[in-house]
Steps between C-alpha positions, in 0.01 A plus 500: 500500500856435613599678818848631554597423857861621487552872546798720581426727793711816538546682829432872449731587790822329392431365150560136596328258260393144570301248301212362707219254443165668559238314701181403317279472807579822688622854446823623653440825681850516650842408363832546679797587280776251576764768433391808700222338709244766403146362518316579178126565497278541193472847352162666539255350253701178459395170652839353586876556494534319166262741330702790644864393472534196274534431128182289485172575682349244737304199363148637571580821309648295214164318481307831505349413839485710809792449731469383859 
């Protein structure tokens, strides 16, 4: 299975979008928007900020594995 590591994360506070490379060895629980400086946290029931605010879910979810 090919993993997609590039994902566009969108800040829910200001709408700023940025393409990021997701880590394969760890989940990201916090992400600071470079525009408004709001610190994003996963929504309830999501494992990481990519699963909550990005165009592509994190690598473990893509592989149908449990996240960190």
